[in-house]
N, CA, C and O atoms as a DFTB+ gen file, in Angstrom:
416 C
 N C O
     1  1     156.962     134.297      89.095
     2  2     156.136     134.485      87.875
     3  2     155.493     135.722      88.177
     4  3     155.288     136.055      89.344
     5  1     155.142     136.465      87.144
     6  2     154.363     137.540      86.981
     7  2     152.970     137.503      86.343
     8  3     152.840     136.867      85.297
     9  1     151.970     138.099      86.859
    10  2     150.586     137.834      86.341
    11  2     149.943     139.410      86.099
    12  3     150.185     140.413      86.771
    13  1     149.144     139.295      85.045
    14  2     148.503     140.566      84.673
    15  2     147.161     140.523      85.376
    16  3     146.662     139.406      85.516
    17  1     146.493     141.591      85.845
    18  2     145.192     141.652      86.369
    19  2     144.153     142.275      85.344
    20  3     144.378     143.369      84.826
    21  1     143.085     141.593      85.088
    22  2     142.211     142.048      83.986
    23  2     140.808     142.212      84.586
    24  3     140.356     141.379      85.372
    25  1     140.133     143.291      84.203
    26  2     138.767     143.415      84.565
    27  2     137.729     142.763      83.660
    28  3     138.106     142.320      82.575
    29  1     136.571     142.681      83.989
    30  2     135.574     141.834      83.235
    31  2     135.284     142.464      81.804
    32  3     134.607     141.873      80.962
    33  1     135.848     143.700      81.603
    34  2     135.668     144.149      80.340
    35  2     136.943     143.908      79.490
    36  3     137.099     144.486      78.414
    37  1     137.815     143.073      79.982
    38  2     139.123     142.644      79.382
    39  2     140.205     143.819      79.379
    40  3     141.098     143.834      78.533
    41  1     140.101     144.681      80.240
    42  2     141.120     145.746      80.218
    43  2     142.087     145.439      81.236
    44  3     141.684     145.103      82.350
    45  1     143.499     145.526      80.948
    46  2     144.514     145.260      81.953
    47  2     144.609     146.495      82.831
    48  3     144.761     147.646      82.422
    49  1     144.494     146.088      84.132
    50  2     144.568     147.281      85.114
    51  2     145.835     147.252      86.017
    52  3     146.059     148.149      86.831
    53  1     146.654     146.182      85.837
    54  2     147.929     146.115      86.677
    55  2     148.522     144.741      86.624
    56  3     148.188     143.921      85.769
    57  1     149.425     144.506      87.575
    58  2     150.261     143.327      87.452
    59  2     150.449     142.955      88.960
    60  3     150.172     143.746      89.862
    61  1     150.950     141.668      89.174
    62  2     151.246     141.299      90.598
    63  2     152.243     140.150      90.441
    64  3     152.546     139.674      89.347
    65  1     152.715     139.753      91.578
    66  2     153.782     138.642      91.729
    67  2     153.201     137.408      92.135
    68  3     153.910     136.402      92.153
    69  1     151.933     137.350      92.482
    70  2     151.143     136.188      92.973
    71  2     149.801     136.675      93.339
    72  3     149.519     137.873      93.324
    73  1     148.959     135.728      93.674
    74  2     147.591     136.187      93.986
    75  2     146.930     134.851      94.867
    76  3     147.415     133.720      94.841
    77  1     145.977     135.169      95.478
    78  2     145.146     134.182      96.334
    79  2     143.581     134.694      96.312
    80  3     143.254     135.864      96.514
    81  1     142.704     133.654      96.043
    82  2     141.366     133.879      95.977
    83  2     140.778     133.324      97.294
    84  3     140.963     132.144      97.591
    85  1     140.064     134.170      98.098
    86  2     139.577     133.636      99.322
    87  2     138.062     134.380      99.663
    88  3     137.943     135.571      99.951
    89  1     137.107     133.543      99.577
    90  2     135.708     134.116     100.023
    91  2     135.258     135.107      98.995
    92  3     134.620     136.092      99.368
    93  1     135.566     134.907      97.608
    94  2     134.911     135.816      96.723
    95  2     135.829     137.049      96.397
    96  3     135.477     137.952      95.639
    97  1     137.049     137.000      97.046
    98  2     137.915     138.117      96.897
    99  2     139.247     137.715      96.353
   100  3     139.663     136.588      96.623
   101  1     139.962     138.529      95.607
   102  2     141.229     138.274      95.171
   103  2     142.275     139.187      95.930
   104  3     142.148     140.411      95.925
   105  1     143.171     138.636      96.492
   106  2     144.243     139.180      97.177
   107  2     145.578     139.076      96.391
   108  3     145.984     137.974      96.022
   109  1     146.264     140.225      96.132
   110  2     147.435     140.107      95.318
   111  2     148.748     140.261      96.044
   112  3     148.791     141.014      97.017
   113  1     149.821     139.609      95.648
   114  2     151.141     139.711      96.183
   115  2     151.925     140.816      95.369
   116  3     152.106     140.720      94.155
   117  1     152.344     141.796      96.079
   118  2     153.106     142.878      95.367
   119  2     152.460     143.425      94.215
   120  3     153.088     143.393      93.157
   121  1     151.202     143.969      94.241
   122  2     150.561     144.420      92.955
   123  2     151.139     145.758      92.660
   124  3     151.575     146.485      93.553
   125  1     151.139     146.098      91.315
   126  2     151.683     147.277      90.829
   127  2     151.078     147.715      89.597
   128  3     150.435     146.874      88.968
   129  1     151.175     148.920      89.131
   130  2     150.687     149.443      87.907
   131  2     151.892     149.933      87.156
   132  3     152.851     150.295      87.837
   133  1     151.981     150.000      85.769
   134  2     153.052     150.709      85.042
   135  2     152.986     152.167      85.261
   136  3     151.896     152.738      85.311
   137  1     154.146     152.817      85.399
   138  2     154.224     154.258      85.646
   139  2     155.287     154.667      84.659
   140  3     156.362     154.070      84.609
   141  1     154.963     155.777      83.801
   142  2     156.024     156.230      83.010
   143  2     156.417     157.501      83.609
   144  3     155.636     158.448      83.709
   145  1     157.806     157.525      84.067
   146  2     158.394     158.662      84.609
   147  2     159.077     159.481      83.709
   148  3     159.926     158.950      82.993
   149  1     158.836     160.816      83.605
   150  2     159.456     161.779      82.735
   151  2     160.547     162.333      83.489
   152  3     160.399     162.646      84.670
   153  1     161.710     162.481      82.831
   154  2     162.882     163.277      83.272
   155  2     163.677     163.808      82.219
   156  3     163.491     163.492      81.044
   157  1     164.734     164.763      82.671
   158  2     165.542     165.240      81.702
   159  2     166.364     164.255      80.852
   160  3     166.849     164.608      79.777
   161  1     166.502     163.094      81.318
   162  2     167.178     162.099      80.588
   163  2     166.223     161.363      79.774
   164  3     166.686     160.493      79.037
   165  1     164.936     161.572      79.785
   166  2     164.084     160.948      79.003
   167  2     162.952     160.041      79.805
   168  3     163.069     159.946      81.027
   169  1     161.991     159.455      79.212
   170  2     160.948     158.631      79.793
   171  2     161.680     157.379      80.516
   172  3     162.732     156.976      80.019
   173  1     161.227     156.837      81.517
   174  2     161.552     155.611      82.200
   175  2     160.221     154.829      82.661
   176  3     159.477     155.279      83.533
   177  1     160.009     153.687      82.030
   178  2     158.834     152.924      82.535
   179  2     159.296     152.052      83.661
   180  3     160.298     151.340      83.601
   181  1     158.477     152.158      84.716
   182  2     158.816     151.314      85.875
   183  2     157.572     150.998      86.692
   184  3     156.441     151.403      86.422
   185  1     157.889     150.274      87.660
   186  2     156.538     149.911      88.646
   187  2     156.011     151.024      89.383
   188  3     156.744     151.673      90.129
   189  1     154.775     151.300      89.228
   190  2     154.204     152.380      90.136
   191  2     153.278     151.759      91.214
   192  3     153.041     150.552      91.253
   193  1     152.783     152.641      92.065
   194  2     152.046     152.145      93.153
   195  2     150.689     151.573      92.719
   196  3     150.071     151.985      91.737
   197  1     150.255     150.530      93.580
   198  2     148.957     150.133      93.285
   199  2     147.848     150.857      93.945
   200  3     147.894     151.052      95.160
   201  1     146.813     151.285      93.195
   202  2     145.914     152.141      93.717
   203  2     144.385     151.673      93.716
   204  3     143.433     152.432      93.897
   205  1     144.304     150.247      93.472
   206  2     142.904     149.735      93.321
   207  2     142.342     149.103      94.577
   208  3     141.266     148.509      94.507
   209  1     143.043     149.199      95.795
   210  2     142.464     148.720      97.110
   211  2     143.183     147.537      97.465
   212  3     144.029     147.041      96.721
   213  1     142.836     147.022      98.704
   214  2     143.478     145.794      99.197
   215  2     143.156     144.527      98.622
   216  3     143.905     143.552      98.688
   217  1     141.926     144.542      98.001
   218  2     141.359     143.190      97.265
   219  2     140.362     143.617      96.317
   220  3     139.842     144.732      96.327
   221  1     140.120     142.719      95.517
   222  2     138.963     143.006      94.402
   223  2     138.139     141.730      94.291
   224  3     138.555     140.597      94.535
   225  1     136.826     142.088      93.861
   226  2     135.832     140.985      93.755
   227  2     136.281     139.888      92.665
   228  3     136.509     140.205      91.498
   229  1     136.382     138.640      93.121
   230  2     136.725     137.587      92.194
   231  2     135.891     137.519      90.936
   232  3     136.424     137.181      89.879
   233  1     134.687     137.805      90.994
   234  2     133.787     137.602      89.826
   235  2     133.808     138.671      88.885
   236  3     133.210     138.557      87.815
   237  1     134.544     139.867      89.232
   238  2     134.720     140.877      88.180
   239  2     136.239     141.096      87.703
   240  3     136.506     141.959      86.867
   241  1     137.160     140.321      88.243
   242  2     138.579     140.381      87.713
   243  2     139.092     138.880      87.624
   244  3     138.633     137.929      88.257
   245  1     140.127     138.860      86.720
   246  2     140.688     137.591      86.531
   247  2     142.329     137.829      86.652
   248  3     142.780     138.971      86.559
   249  1     143.094     136.814      86.841
   250  2     144.522     136.918      86.876
   251  2     145.081     135.935      85.967
   252  3     144.670     134.776      86.018
   253  1     146.035     136.304      85.087
   254  2     146.604     135.298      84.143
   255  2     148.094     135.466      84.036
   256  3     148.455     136.642      84.081
   257  1     149.009     134.600      83.910
   258  2     150.417     134.674      83.785
   259  2     150.868     135.380      82.547
   260  3     150.228     135.148      81.521
   261  1     151.835     136.173      82.495
   262  2     152.400     136.846      81.278
   263  2     153.939     136.747      81.496
   264  3     154.483     136.397      82.543
   265  1     154.527     137.096      80.387
   266  2     156.074     137.162      80.330
   267  2     156.516     138.439      81.091
   268  3     155.982     139.524      80.860
   269  1     157.434     138.294      81.940
   270  2     157.990     139.320      82.717
   271  2     158.864     140.267      81.781
   272  3     159.629     139.788      80.944
   273  1     158.715     141.567      81.961
   274  2     159.547     142.481      81.170
   275  2     160.599     143.093      82.107
   276  3     160.418     143.032      83.323
   277  1     161.627     143.647      81.622
   278  2     162.734     144.226      82.389
   279  2     162.090     145.343      83.292
   280  3     162.346     145.355      84.496
   281  1     161.293     146.242      82.752
   282  2     160.801     147.385      83.480
   283  2     160.120     146.975      84.721
   284  3     160.031     147.801      85.629
   285  1     159.594     145.707      84.874
   286  2     158.834     145.352      85.995
   287  2     159.803     145.245      87.246
   288  3     159.347     145.203      88.389
   289  1     160.935     145.210      87.022
   290  2     161.871     145.039      88.264
   291  2     162.340     146.427      88.814
   292  3     163.034     146.523      89.826
   293  1     161.918     147.483      88.087
   294  2     162.263     148.898      88.521
   295  2     161.226     149.419      89.363
   296  3     160.128     149.604      88.838
   297  1     161.385     149.696      90.608
   298  2     160.477     150.364      91.666
   299  2     160.686     151.865      91.290
   300  3     161.783     152.379      91.069
   301  1     159.424     152.519      91.248
   302  2     159.533     153.977      91.045
   303  2     160.281     154.841      91.959
   304  3     160.785     155.896      91.576
   305  1     160.367     154.380      93.247
   306  2     161.073     155.114      94.423
   307  2     162.524     155.025      94.022
   308  3     163.277     155.999      94.021
   309  1     162.879     153.771      93.674
   310  2     164.273     153.597      93.471
   311  2     164.808     154.294      92.228
   312  3     165.962     154.717      92.171
   313  1     163.895     154.402      91.198
   314  2     164.399     155.166      90.057
   315  2     164.464     156.634      90.333
   316  3     165.381     157.315      89.875
   317  1     163.511     157.133      91.073
   318  2     163.523     158.547      91.471
   319  2     164.796     158.802      92.317
   320  3     165.463     159.823      92.147
   321  1     165.098     157.925      93.165
   322  2     166.324     158.145      94.061
   323  2     167.645     158.190      93.074
   324  3     168.521     159.043      93.217
   325  1     167.680     157.281      92.166
   326  2     168.845     157.212      91.416
   327  2     168.886     158.477      90.475
   328  3     169.957     158.989      90.148
   329  1     167.742     158.921      90.086
   330  2     167.858     160.209      89.249
   331  2     168.165     161.400      90.079
   332  3     168.767     162.345      89.569
   333  1     167.796     161.423      91.321
   334  2     168.246     162.363      92.082
   335  2     169.672     162.434      92.380
   336  3     170.267     163.511      92.350
   337  1     170.247     161.326      92.668
   338  2     171.648     161.050      92.972
   339  2     172.453     161.439      91.885
   340  3     173.445     162.137      92.091
   341  1     172.081     160.993      90.512
   342  2     172.838     161.178      89.386
   343  2     172.502     162.405      88.572
   344  3     173.013     162.532      87.459
   345  1     171.703     163.288      89.037
   346  2     171.180     164.455      88.292
   347  2     172.177     165.412      87.804
   348  3     172.007     166.035      86.756
   349  1     173.222     165.540      88.549
   350  2     174.315     166.443      88.026
   351  2     175.401     165.820      87.381
   352  3     176.393     166.450      87.015
   353  1     175.235     164.445      87.207
   354  2     176.394     163.720      86.549
   355  2     176.449     163.989      85.105
   356  3     175.424     163.917      84.426
   357  1     177.652     164.313      84.572
   358  2     177.795     164.548      83.165
   359  2     179.235     164.439      82.809
   360  3     180.022     164.677      83.726
   361  1     179.732     164.119      81.629
   362  2     181.099     164.080      81.244
   363  2     181.303     165.201      80.331
   364  3     180.702     165.188      79.257
   365  1     182.084     166.178      80.631
   366  2     182.345     167.439      79.766
   367  2     183.626     167.454      79.126
   368  3     184.539     167.274      79.932
   369  1     183.974     167.603      77.988
   370  2     185.127     167.827      77.250
   371  2     185.292     169.257      76.881
   372  3     184.280     169.918      76.644
   373  1     186.503     169.813      76.808
   374  2     186.543     171.167      76.584
   375  2     186.426     171.392      74.983
   376  3     186.328     170.489      74.152
   377  1     186.456     172.706      74.737
   378  2     186.125     173.217      73.301
   379  2     186.063     172.151      72.123
   380  3     186.954     171.351      71.837
   381  1     184.945     172.286      71.557
   382  2     184.678     171.286      70.408
   383  2     184.550     169.891      70.895
   384  3     184.665     168.946      70.115
   385  1     184.324     169.739      72.113
   386  2     184.010     168.412      72.647
   387  2     182.508     168.137      72.719
   388  3     181.718     168.572      71.881
   389  1     182.153     167.370      73.797
   390  2     180.736     167.075      73.937
   391  2     180.345     166.750      75.380
   392  3     181.202     166.467      76.216
   393  1     179.130     166.791      75.640
   394  2     178.642     166.480      77.053
   395  2     177.674     165.426      76.918
   396  3     176.754     165.489      76.102
   397  1     177.863     164.429      77.724
   398  2     177.031     163.089      77.752
   399  2     176.436     162.966      79.065
   400  3     177.136     162.806      80.065
   401  1     175.116     163.036      79.107
   402  2     174.345     162.909      80.390
   403  2     174.492     161.410      80.884
   404  3     174.701     160.530      80.049
   405  1     174.389     161.124      82.166
   406  2     174.439     159.870      82.452
   407  2     173.139     159.014      82.112
   408  3     171.992     159.451      82.198
   409  1     173.460     157.852      81.752
   410  2     172.123     156.980      81.294
   411  2     171.901     155.949      82.420
   412  3     172.759     155.255      82.967
   413  1     170.472     155.995      82.672
   414  2     170.138     155.115      83.769
   415  2     169.799     153.682      83.243
   416  3     169.489     152.792      84.035
């Protein structure tokens, strides 16, 4: 299951795969934030690094289940590696043909 992490002002600050409350702190399993990666092939929404710290105060944040989206399975490091690997891939046809970039 996937959960969204919300602050006390009701702003979504990220997501996680699970969580644990202990002594007034929330600890998250695989926390992440959305990251929009721009490339020549277009923008790719994927999982970015979590930058909020190892735990958060339980009284200032809440965690609730949400529906998982396909982009949540894409780790930014894997997307960058795939783009590097495929950056030169294209199909070219001679005169009056076309060139189609690889779609990730």
